Kinemage of the C-alpha trace (Angstrom):
@kinemage 1
@onewidth
@group {chain A} dominant
@subgroup {mainchain}
@vectorlist {calphas} color= white
{ca met a 1} P 124.013 48.200 87.929
{ca thr a 2} L 124.453 46.110 85.313
{ca gly a 3} L 128.197 46.125 84.566
{ca thr a 4} L 129.373 48.194 87.600
{ca thr a 5} L 132.477 46.710 89.208
{ca ser a 6} L 132.766 46.502 93.110
{ca glu a 7} L 136.121 48.726 91.839
{ca glu a 8} L 133.861 51.030 90.068
{ca leu a 9} L 130.970 51.158 92.546
{ca leu a 10} L 133.631 51.730 95.415
{ca ala a 11} L 135.056 54.664 93.219
{ca ala a 12} L 131.556 56.197 92.770
{ca gln a 13} L 130.743 56.161 96.591
{ca ala a 14} L 134.406 57.832 97.467
{ca cys a 15} L 133.630 60.731 94.850
{ca leu a 16} L 129.826 60.664 96.139
{ca arg a 17} L 131.702 61.208 99.726
{ca leu a 18} L 133.676 63.932 98.278
{ca leu a 19} L 130.912 65.768 96.726
{ca his a 20} L 129.149 65.919 99.863
{ca thr a 21} L 132.247 66.706 101.942
{ca ala a 22} L 132.521 69.449 99.845
{ca arg a 23} L 129.297 70.718 99.960
{ca ala a 24} L 129.528 70.797 103.593
{ca ala a 25} L 132.542 72.758 103.930
{ca leu a 26} L 132.010 74.951 101.414
{ca ser a 27} L 128.092 76.049 101.819
{ca asp a 28} L 128.881 78.764 104.186
{ca gly a 29} L 131.950 80.683 103.808
{ca ser a 30} L 131.823 82.510 106.990
{ca glu a 31} L 131.626 79.316 109.010
{ca val a 32} L 134.651 77.737 107.596
{ca pro a 33} L 137.641 79.323 106.508
{ca pro a 34} L 139.249 78.368 103.022
{ca ala a 35} L 142.507 76.696 105.165
{ca ala a 36} L 140.115 74.513 107.190
{ca ala a 37} L 137.897 73.642 104.186
{ca ala a 38} L 140.865 72.654 102.358
{ca ser a 39} L 142.185 70.442 105.105
{ca leu a 40} L 138.527 68.724 105.410
{ca leu a 41} L 138.727 68.007 101.642
{ca ala a 42} L 141.958 66.559 101.874
{ca gly a 43} L 141.259 63.125 102.989
{ca pro a 44} L 138.110 62.682 100.565
{ca ile a 45} L 140.066 63.940 97.569
{ca ala a 46} L 142.881 61.112 98.283
{ca glu a 47} L 140.486 58.460 98.764
{ca ala a 48} L 138.520 59.729 95.475
{ca asp a 49} L 142.046 59.578 93.393
{ca asp a 50} L 142.751 56.597 94.662
{ca ala a 51} L 139.558 54.897 94.421
{ca leu a 52} L 139.444 55.884 90.574
{ca arg a 53} L 143.012 54.943 89.818
{ca arg a 54} L 141.989 51.422 91.201
{ca ala a 55} L 139.029 51.106 89.150
{ca gly a 56} L 140.666 52.711 86.103
{ca leu a 57} L 138.282 55.907 86.110
{ca ala a 58} L 141.084 58.466 86.276
{ca gly a 59} L 140.395 60.523 83.725
{ca asn a 60} L 137.219 58.639 82.266
{ca glu a 61} L 134.587 61.204 83.416
{ca ala a 62} L 131.988 59.746 81.075
{ca val a 63} L 131.960 56.227 82.707
{ca leu a 64} L 132.181 57.964 86.126
{ca ile a 65} L 129.213 59.676 86.027
{ca glu a 66} L 127.532 56.666 84.716
{ca arg a 67} L 128.773 54.870 87.659
{ca ile a 68} L 127.578 57.582 90.304
{ca tyr a 69} L 124.040 57.449 88.459
{ca asp a 70} L 123.866 53.599 89.109
{ca leu a 71} L 124.069 55.020 92.918
{ca thr a 72} L 121.191 57.211 93.052
{ca pro a 73} L 117.781 55.939 92.921
{ca pro a 74} L 115.210 55.759 89.822
{ca pro a 75} L 113.718 59.319 90.024
{ca arg a 76} L 110.337 59.497 91.216
{ca ser a 77} L 107.234 59.752 88.595
{ca ala a 78} L 105.969 63.401 88.049
{ca glu a 79} L 102.984 62.552 90.346
{ca gln a 80} L 104.938 61.871 93.189
{ca ala a 81} L 107.934 64.472 92.957
{ca ala a 82} L 105.299 67.406 92.290
{ca pro a 83} L 102.268 68.290 94.371
{ca ser a 84} L 99.017 69.460 92.586
{ca gly a 85} L 100.363 67.466 89.169
{ca val a 86} L 102.767 69.834 88.959
{ca ala a 87} L 105.355 67.779 86.139
{ca arg a 88} L 109.023 68.531 86.754
{ca ser a 89} L 111.661 67.381 84.590
{ca cys a 90} L 114.555 66.107 86.727
{ca ala a 91} L 115.893 62.691 84.895
{ca arg a 92} L 118.809 61.655 86.460
{ca glu a 93} L 118.932 64.356 89.086
{ca gly a 94} L 120.187 62.236 91.881
{ca ser a 95} L 121.646 64.680 94.503
{ca gln a 96} L 121.419 63.381 97.840
{ca ser a 97} L 122.134 66.363 99.580
């Protein structure tokens, strides 16, 4: 995480929390009505917006994405990631869902 300030790190973490909350709330529309999903997401959206403003990242998606990548573990080698030697190309695919 070279060059990442604590405010940038907090903003990236807030955005990841928003992403995970959105995935959980919106993954099955039959279980969570849209109005309930909106109320579930209101807090994480406000938190992410505030953290982005404090870090100076509001409107600067390129830097934000780099900070989010800083939070993800490095990709595993092809031998570890795919059984039977099948290689996958998933560089920087760090979804933690």
